TORPA-4810 file (N, C-alpha, C, O; in nm, 3 decimals):
<nodes>
NODE_1_-3.309_-0.207_-0.268_-3.314_-0.349_-0.230_-3.187_-0.436_-0.295_-3.160_-0.429_-0.415_M
NODE_2_-3.123_-0.508_-0.213_-3.016_-0.588_-0.258_-3.065_-0.711_-0.342_-3.171_-0.770_-0.317_A
NODE_3_-2.985_-0.743_-0.437_-3.017_-0.855_-0.526_-2.927_-0.967_-0.475_-2.836_-0.948_-0.394_S
NODE_4_-2.957_-1.083_-0.525_-2.879_-1.208_-0.505_-2.871_-1.281_-0.629_-2.975_-1.289_-0.693_E
NODE_5_-2.770_-1.334_-0.674_-2.762_-1.433_-0.782_-2.700_-1.557_-0.730_-2.590_-1.564_-0.675_L
NODE_6_-2.781_-1.655_-0.754_-2.729_-1.791_-0.702_-2.697_-1.888_-0.843_-2.781_-1.916_-0.929_R
NODE_7_-2.577_-1.924_-0.843_-2.524_-2.018_-0.961_-2.445_-2.126_-0.901_-2.399_-2.114_-0.787_V
NODE_8_-2.427_-2.234_-0.974_-2.339_-2.342_-0.936_-2.210_-2.332_-1.020_-2.099_-2.349_-0.968_N
NODE_9_-2.228_-2.303_-1.158_-2.111_-2.290_-1.245_-2.110_-2.168_-1.312_-2.216_-2.112_-1.342_T
NODE_10_-1.998_-2.119_-1.339_-1.981_-2.006_-1.438_-1.918_-2.064_-1.571_-1.840_-2.159_-1.568_L
NODE_11_-1.955_-2.002_-1.684_-1.898_-2.031_-1.816_-1.863_-1.914_-1.882_-1.902_-1.805_-1.839_K
NODE_12_-1.791_-1.922_-1.987_-1.772_-1.798_-2.057_-1.880_-1.770_-2.160_-1.975_-1.848_-2.163_D
NODE_13_-1.875_-1.665_-2.247_-1.975_-1.627_-2.354_-2.033_-1.741_-2.429_-2.154_-1.760_-2.442_A
NODE_14_-1.927_-1.823_-2.482_-1.944_-1.926_-2.578_-2.013_-2.052_-2.506_-2.061_-2.143_-2.574_S
NODE_15_-2.015_-2.055_-2.371_-2.066_-2.161_-2.302_-1.956_-2.284_-2.259_-1.984_-2.396_-2.215_G
NODE_16_-1.837_-2.234_-2.284_-1.729_-2.308_-2.245_-1.644_-2.262_-2.132_-1.676_-2.157_-2.075_N
NODE_17_-1.534_-2.333_-2.091_-1.450_-2.315_-1.999_-1.520_-2.284_-1.846_-1.492_-2.189_-1.773_N
NODE_18_-1.605_-2.377_-1.823_-1.677_-2.372_-1.679_-1.582_-2.392_-1.563_-1.483_-2.464_-1.561_S
NODE_19_-1.632_-2.310_-1.461_-1.558_-2.325_-1.324_-1.666_-2.329_-1.210_-1.757_-2.246_-1.214_V
NODE_20_-1.659_-2.417_-1.115_-1.751_-2.420_-1.014_-1.741_-2.290_-0.923_-1.635_-2.228_-0.914_G
NODE_21_-1.846_-2.255_-0.863_-1.841_-2.134_-0.770_-1.758_-2.180_-0.662_-1.683_-2.090_-0.626_M
NODE_22_-1.744_-2.292_-0.594_-1.673_-2.323_-0.488_-1.531_-2.278_-0.524_-1.468_-2.210_-0.442_S
NODE_23_-1.473_-2.314_-0.647_-1.339_-2.267_-0.692_-1.310_-2.115_-0.683_-1.209_-2.065_-0.634_Y
NODE_24_-1.417_-2.046_-0.738_-1.425_-1.901_-0.740_-1.422_-1.840_-0.576_-1.339_-1.759_-0.534_V
NODE_25_-1.519_-1.894_-0.508_-1.538_-1.838_-0.374_-1.405_-1.871_-0.282_-1.358_-1.776_-0.220_A
NODE_26_-1.344_-1.992_-0.268_-1.253_-2.048_-0.193_-1.115_-2.006_-0.240_-1.022_-1.981_-0.164_E
NODE_27_-1.109_-2.001_-0.379_-0.971_-1.980_-0.435_-0.923_-1.839_-0.456_-0.809_-1.815_-0.495_G
NODE_28_-1.007_-1.750_-0.430_-0.959_-1.613_-0.457_-0.897_-1.555_-0.325_-0.927_-1.603_-0.216_T
NODE_29_-0.814_-1.455_-0.337_-0.740_-1.389_-0.219_-0.856_-1.323_-0.148_-0.957_-1.278_-0.202_A
NODE_30_-0.831_-1.325_-0.030_-0.935_-1.256_0.067_-0.875_-1.131_0.112_-0.951_-1.047_0.160_K
NODE_31_-0.745_-1.105_0.104_-0.695_-0.990_0.130_-0.550_-0.971_0.061_-0.488_-1.076_0.045_A
NODE_32_-0.488_-0.854_0.019_-0.388_-0.831_-0.036_-0.337_-0.702_-0.001_-0.421_-0.617_0.029_W
NODE_33_-0.188_-0.664_0.003_-0.163_-0.532_0.019_-0.018_-0.524_-0.055_0.061_-0.617_-0.061_V
NODE_34_0.001_-0.392_-0.110_0.130_-0.360_-0.147_0.150_-0.222_-0.064_0.071_-0.128_-0.068_Q
NODE_35_0.263_-0.226_0.010_0.288_-0.111_0.103_0.440_-0.074_0.091_0.526_-0.153_0.051_A
NODE_36_0.464_0.053_0.130_0.596_0.117_0.139_0.679_0.067_0.258_0.626_-0.010_0.338_T
NODE_37_0.795_0.103_0.272_0.879_0.049_0.382_0.849_0.099_0.526_0.908_0.056_0.625_G
NODE_38_0.748_0.198_0.529_0.683_0.264_0.636_0.552_0.203_0.667_0.486_0.250_0.759_G
NODE_39_0.508_0.098_0.597_0.367_0.029_0.603_0.249_0.125_0.547_0.130_0.099_0.570_A
NODE_40_0.289_0.233_0.475_0.176_0.319_0.407_0.136_0.235_0.293_0.218_0.185_0.216_A
NODE_41_0.010_0.220_0.283_-0.052_0.136_0.178_-0.041_0.208_0.049_-0.083_0.323_0.041_L
NODE_42_0.018_0.143_-0.062_0.014_0.186_-0.193_-0.114_0.153_-0.254_-0.189_0.236_-0.304_S
NODE_43_-0.140_0.010_-0.247_-0.268_-0.029_-0.289_-0.305_-0.156_-0.229_-0.219_-0.244_-0.219_D
NODE_44_-0.440_-0.176_-0.182_-0.467_-0.295_-0.110_-0.610_-0.336_-0.130_-0.687_-0.257_-0.186_S
NODE_45_-0.654_-0.466_-0.085_-0.781_-0.511_-0.086_-0.801_-0.575_0.055_-0.719_-0.655_0.099_F
NODE_46_-0.910_-0.538_0.123_-0.950_-0.573_0.256_-0.842_-0.542_0.366_-0.831_-0.613_0.466_N
NODE_47_-0.775_-0.450_0.346_-0.678_-0.399_0.443_-0.711_-0.258_0.474_-0.714_-0.173_0.385_I
NODE_48_-0.737_-0.230_0.610_-0.782_-0.088_0.640_-0.669_-0.010_0.687_-0.688_0.111_0.690_S
NODE_49_-0.557_-0.053_0.725_-0.447_0.033_0.762_-0.319_-0.045_0.773_-0.319_-0.168_0.767_S
NODE_50_-0.220_0.020_0.787_-0.084_-0.037_0.808_-0.022_0.045_0.920_-0.048_0.163_0.940_G
NODE_51_0.064_-0.030_0.994_0.127_0.034_1.122_0.277_-0.007_1.101_0.307_-0.122_1.071_T
NODE_52_0.370_0.091_1.117_0.502_0.066_1.116_0.546_0.053_1.254_0.571_0.155_1.317_D
NODE_53_0.560_-0.069_1.310_0.602_-0.119_1.448_0.751_-0.064_1.478_0.781_0.004_1.577_N
NODE_54_0.825_-0.100_1.390_0.991_-0.062_1.400_1.046_-0.093_1.272_0.973_-0.126_1.179_T
NODE_55_1.162_-0.084_1.262_1.244_-0.105_1.134_1.209_-0.265_1.090_1.231_-0.362_1.161_T
NODE_56_1.155_-0.266_0.965_1.113_-0.383_0.895_1.005_-0.449_0.966_0.999_-0.569_0.937_G
NODE_57_0.925_-0.413_1.044_0.814_-0.477_1.119_0.688_-0.402_1.102_0.670_-0.296_1.162_D
NODE_58_0.598_-0.456_1.022_0.464_-0.388_0.997_0.349_-0.481_1.034_0.350_-0.604_1.029_Y
NODE_59_0.246_-0.396_1.074_0.102_-0.485_1.084_0.006_-0.419_1.010_-0.008_-0.297_1.009_T
NODE_60_-0.066_-0.503_0.943_-0.185_-0.458_0.863_-0.303_-0.511_0.909_-0.316_-0.632_0.924_Y
NODE_61_-0.411_-0.414_0.938_-0.534_-0.448_0.994_-0.619_-0.496_0.883_-0.610_-0.440_0.774_A
NODE_62_-0.707_-0.602_0.900_-0.806_-0.634_0.800_-0.925_-0.558_0.809_-0.969_-0.526_0.919_L
NODE_63_-0.982_-0.525_0.702_-1.110_-0.463_0.685_-1.219_-0.551_0.747_-1.293_-0.510_0.836_S
NODE_64_-1.223_-0.690_0.688_-1.313_-0.786_0.720_-1.224_-0.908_0.774_-1.136_-0.966_0.710_N
NODE_65_-1.266_-0.935_0.905_-1.180_-1.042_0.968_-1.188_-1.169_0.899_-1.285_-1.192_0.826_N
NODE_66_-1.087_-1.261_0.918_-1.085_-1.389_0.874_-1.170_-1.487_0.957_-1.176_-1.460_1.077_M
NODE_67_-1.240_-1.599_0.912_-1.321_-1.665_0.996_-1.250_-1.748_1.112_-1.312_-1.785_1.211_G
NODE_68_-1.109_-1.775_1.090_-1.034_-1.863_1.180_-0.882_-1.819_1.159_-0.854_-1.736_1.072_N
NODE_69_-0.794_-1.868_1.232_-0.662_-1.844_1.215_-0.587_-1.951_1.134_-0.464_-1.961_1.142_N
NODE_70_-0.651_-2.020_1.066_-0.600_-2.117_0.958_-0.591_-2.059_0.830_-0.634_-2.121_0.733_Q
NODE_71_-0.542_-1.950_0.820_-0.525_-1.890_0.678_-0.381_-1.908_0.623_-0.291_-1.953_0.693_W
NODE_72_-0.365_-1.874_0.506_-0.233_-1.896_0.429_-0.194_-1.767_0.367_-0.277_-1.689_0.320_S
NODE_73_-0.053_-1.745_0.367_-0.028_-1.608_0.311_0.092_-1.631_0.224_0.166_-1.728_0.242_Q
NODE_74_0.112_-1.546_0.134_0.248_-1.534_0.047_0.293_-1.383_0.082_0.213_-1.289_0.083_T
NODE_75_0.431_-1.371_0.111_0.483_-1.252_0.127_0.594_-1.232_0.038_0.650_-1.326_-0.019_C
NODE_76_0.629_-1.107_0.025_0.739_-1.073_-0.077_0.796_-0.938_-0.054_0.729_-0.856_0.009_N
NODE_77_0.915_-0.908_-0.099_0.962_-0.769_-0.070_1.037_-0.738_-0.195_1.064_-0.826_-0.278_A
NODE_78_1.076_-0.600_-0.210_1.136_-0.568_-0.348_1.304_-0.565_-0.318_1.351_-0.577_-0.204_I
NODE_79_1.368_-0.551_-0.415_1.516_-0.542_-0.416_1.577_-0.673_-0.341_1.661_-0.662_-0.252_S
NODE_80_1.531_-0.788_-0.384_1.587_-0.909_-0.323_1.591_-0.925_-0.177_1.674_-1.001_-0.127_A
NODE_81_1.486_-0.843_-0.086_1.475_-0.866_0.033_1.388_-0.983_0.067_1.340_-1.040_-0.030_E
NODE_82_1.360_-1.027_0.177_1.283_-1.137_0.212_1.179_-1.106_0.326_1.211_-1.074_0.441_I
NODE_83_1.048_-1.119_0.279_0.938_-1.094_0.376_0.878_-1.221_0.434_0.864_-1.323_0.366_A
NODE_84_0.843_-1.213_0.567_0.760_-1.329_0.608_0.674_-1.284_0.715_0.701_-1.187_0.785_Q
NODE_85_0.558_-1.363_0.730_0.466_-1.326_0.855_0.546_-1.354_0.992_0.603_-1.459_1.021_V
NODE_86_0.539_-1.239_1.070_0.595_-1.243_1.195_0.545_-1.343_1.299_0.625_-1.419_1.352_K
NODE_87_0.414_-1.345_1.330_0.367_-1.411_1.454_0.344_-1.559_1.431_0.300_-1.614_1.330_D
NODE_88_0.381_-1.612_1.543_0.374_-1.764_1.533_0.209_-1.807_1.542_0.149_-1.892_1.476_V
NODE_89_0.160_-1.721_1.643_-0.003_-1.748_1.651_-0.065_-1.638_1.557_-0.048_-1.518_1.572_T
NODE_90_-0.146_-1.702_1.448_-0.196_-1.619_1.343_-0.328_-1.557_1.398_-0.399_-1.628_1.469_L
NODE_91_-0.359_-1.444_1.372_-0.472_-1.361_1.428_-0.583_-1.368_1.315_-0.557_-1.413_1.203_L
NODE_92_-0.706_-1.323_1.349_-0.819_-1.324_1.247_-0.835_-1.180_1.197_-0.895_-1.160_1.091_T
NODE_93_-0.777_-1.068_1.278_-0.803_-0.955_1.244_-0.686_-0.869_1.184_-0.709_-0.755_1.143_S
NODE_94_-0.568_-0.922_1.180_-0.436_-0.856_1.132_-0.337_-0.945_1.113_-0.339_-1.050_1.176_S
NODE_95_-0.233_-0.916_1.020_-0.112_-0.972_1.023_0.003_-0.905_1.027_0.007_-0.798_0.966_L
NODE_96_0.107_-0.947_1.092_0.242_-0.888_1.100_0.345_-0.932_1.020_0.375_-1.051_1.025_T
NODE_97_0.408_-0.853_0.941_0.508_-0.892_0.856_0.658_-0.851_0.890_0.668_-0.738_0.938_V
NODE_98_0.769_-0.917_0.875_0.897_-0.893_0.895_0.959_-0.873_0.753_0.937_-0.954_0.664_Y
NODE_99_1.029_-0.775_0.737_1.117_-0.778_0.619_1.274_-0.781_0.651_1.324_-0.699_0.728_V
NODE_100_1.345_-0.877_0.590_1.479_-0.891_0.624_1.571_-0.859_0.498_1.521_-0.869_0.386_F
NODE_101_1.695_-0.824_0.512_1.795_-0.793_0.411_1.873_-0.914_0.404_1.925_-0.965_0.503_S
NODE_102_1.882_-0.962_0.279_1.982_-1.079_0.255_2.118_-1.005_0.250_2.211_-1.079_0.280_R
NODE_103_2.150_-0.889_0.224_2.289_-0.845_0.211_2.366_-0.830_0.348_2.489_-0.820_0.341_A
NODE_104_2.309_-0.826_0.466_2.386_-0.823_0.578_2.345_-0.920_0.679_2.312_-0.875_0.788_D
NODE_105_2.342_-1.064_0.659_2.306_-1.144_0.751_2.170_-1.156_0.810_2.150_-1.205_0.921_S
NODE_106_2.069_-1.107_0.726_1.933_-1.117_0.748_1.896_-1.023_0.874_1.841_-1.074_0.972_F
NODE_107_1.923_-0.908_0.872_1.886_-0.812_0.962_1.757_-0.754_0.919_1.735_-0.750_0.798_T
NODE_108_1.663_-0.705_1.009_1.544_-0.633_0.945_1.562_-0.526_0.886_1.659_-0.460_0.924_V
NODE_109_1.479_-0.473_0.778_1.511_-0.374_0.689_1.382_-0.303_0.636_1.290_-0.367_0.587_A
NODE_110_1.380_-0.171_0.649_1.249_-0.108_0.590_1.262_-0.135_0.435_1.368_-0.111_0.376_D
NODE_111_1.152_-0.184_0.372_1.135_-0.218_0.236_1.008_-0.227_0.188_0.924_-0.283_0.259_Q
NODE_112_0.971_-0.179_0.068_0.836_-0.214_0.015_0.816_-0.351_0.024_0.907_-0.431_0.005_R
NODE_113_0.680_-0.392_0.059_0.642_-0.524_0.072_0.514_-0.561_0.021_0.425_-0.476_0.018_N
NODE_114_0.493_-0.676_-0.018_0.368_-0.748_-0.086_0.315_-0.851_-0.004_0.398_-0.929_0.042_F
NODE_115_0.178_-0.872_0.029_0.145_-0.983_0.091_-0.005_-1.022_0.046_-0.095_-0.939_0.039_V
NODE_116_-0.020_-1.145_0.019_-0.147_-1.193_-0.006_-0.203_-1.296_0.082_-0.128_-1.382_0.129_T
NODE_117_-0.330_-1.293_0.109_-0.392_-1.364_0.231_-0.499_-1.459_0.162_-0.582_-1.406_0.088_L
NODE_118_-0.501_-1.588_0.181_-0.593_-1.676_0.144_-0.666_-1.743_0.264_-0.601_-1.749_0.368_H
NODE_119_-0.790_-1.794_0.263_-0.858_-1.856_0.372_-1.016_-1.825_0.366_-1.074_-1.793_0.262_G
NODE_120_-1.069_-1.837_0.472_-1.204_-1.808_0.485_-1.243_-1.682_0.564_-1.203_-1.661_0.679_D
NODE_121_-1.319_-1.604_0.499_-1.366_-1.481_0.584_-1.472_-1.525_0.683_-1.542_-1.625_0.667_L
NODE_122_-1.480_-1.441_0.790_-1.575_-1.456_0.889_-1.726_-1.432_0.833_-1.822_-1.441_0.909_A
</nodes>
């Protein structure tokens, strides 16, 4: 049988440093991924798979959908490359990332990339 723990505030073992549960639930990342230049998952949370669409263009499927398309993300890439979310219309079930090379006028490039997603889960 499943258990449920209901609390309003968390404190450390000394009874100090309290934090409200809304900060814990709403302020934590709902998904993150570290993937290779071919969208192979090196490590992740709430990401079920990666797809290499073409050079520097990757789609990551969420294991648990977001509640709406009003989420926020942080993208990065290795070796001074630039990563950003590709789609103008954000989806609830996946995100697509473009990685660009700064070295040659911002053309797409295969590179290890990192994405963190914040928002509300469905």
